[in-house]
C-alpha positions in Angstrom: 0.8 -0.4 -51.3 3.2 3.0 -50.7 6.7 1.6 -50.3 8.6 1.3 -53.1 10.5 -2.2 -55.0 13.6 -2.3 -55.9 15.7 -3.5 -58.7 19.2 -3.3 -59.7 20.8 -5.3 -62.4 25.3 -4.9 -63.3 26.3 -6.3 -66.9 30.5 -6.9 -67.3 32.4 -7.2 -70.4 35.4 -6.8 -70.5 35.9 -3.3 -72.4 32.3 -1.4 -70.0 30.5 -2.2 -67.3 27.1 -0.8 -66.6 25.0 -0.7 -63.9 20.7 0.7 -63.6 19.1 0.6 -60.7 14.9 1.5 -60.6 13.3 1.6 -57.9 9.5 2.1 -58.1 5.9 1.5 -56.3 3.1 -1.0 -56.7 0.5 1.1 -58.5 3.5 2.4 -60.0 4.1 -1.1 -61.6 0.4 -1.5 -62.2 0.3 2.1 -63.8 3.4 0.5 -67.1 1.6 -2.3 -67.2 -1.9 -0.7 -68.1 0.4 1.5 -71.0 1.8 -1.5 -72.1 -0.5 -3.7 -72.9 -3.1 -0.8 -74.5 0.3 -0.3 -76.9 0.1 -3.6 -77.0 -3.6 -3.8 -78.5 -3.1 -0.5 -80.1 -0.7 -2.2 -83.2 -3.2 -5.3 -83.2 -5.3 -2.9 -84.1 -3.0 -1.0 -86.8 -1.8 -4.0 -88.0 -5.3 -5.8 -88.7 -6.2 -2.2 -90.5 -3.9 -2.4 -92.6 -3.9 -6.5 -94.3 -7.7 -5.4 -95.5 -7.6 -4.2 -98.9 -9.3 -0.1 -99.2 -12.4 -0.3 -100.1 -13.5 0.7 -103.3 -9.8 0.8 -104.9 -8.7 -2.1 -107.3 -5.8 -4.0 -106.6 -3.8 -4.0 -109.7 -0.7 -5.2 -110.6 2.9 -4.4 -111.2 2.1 -5.1 -114.5 0.9 -3.7 -117.3 -1.2 -2.4 -115.0 -3.6 -5.0 -115.6 -6.2 -6.6 -112.4 -4.7 -9.3 -110.0 -6.6 -12.5 -111.8 -8.6 -14.2 -108.4 -7.3 -16.9 -106.4 
């Protein structure tokens, strides 16, 4: 569990060549996966909350402030 895993990538175009490498232990990979999962779960909760109308605030149209028709 304490041996780091290594990965390397090289991207080449006619103008530039980029090389990158990463070394991470299985425990570190688990921590990164947990962090990404929490970010995605938090983002989903924010989107759901943003789609719900605020309580006690009437919905008005942009034209002369008239209430929106119910569909």
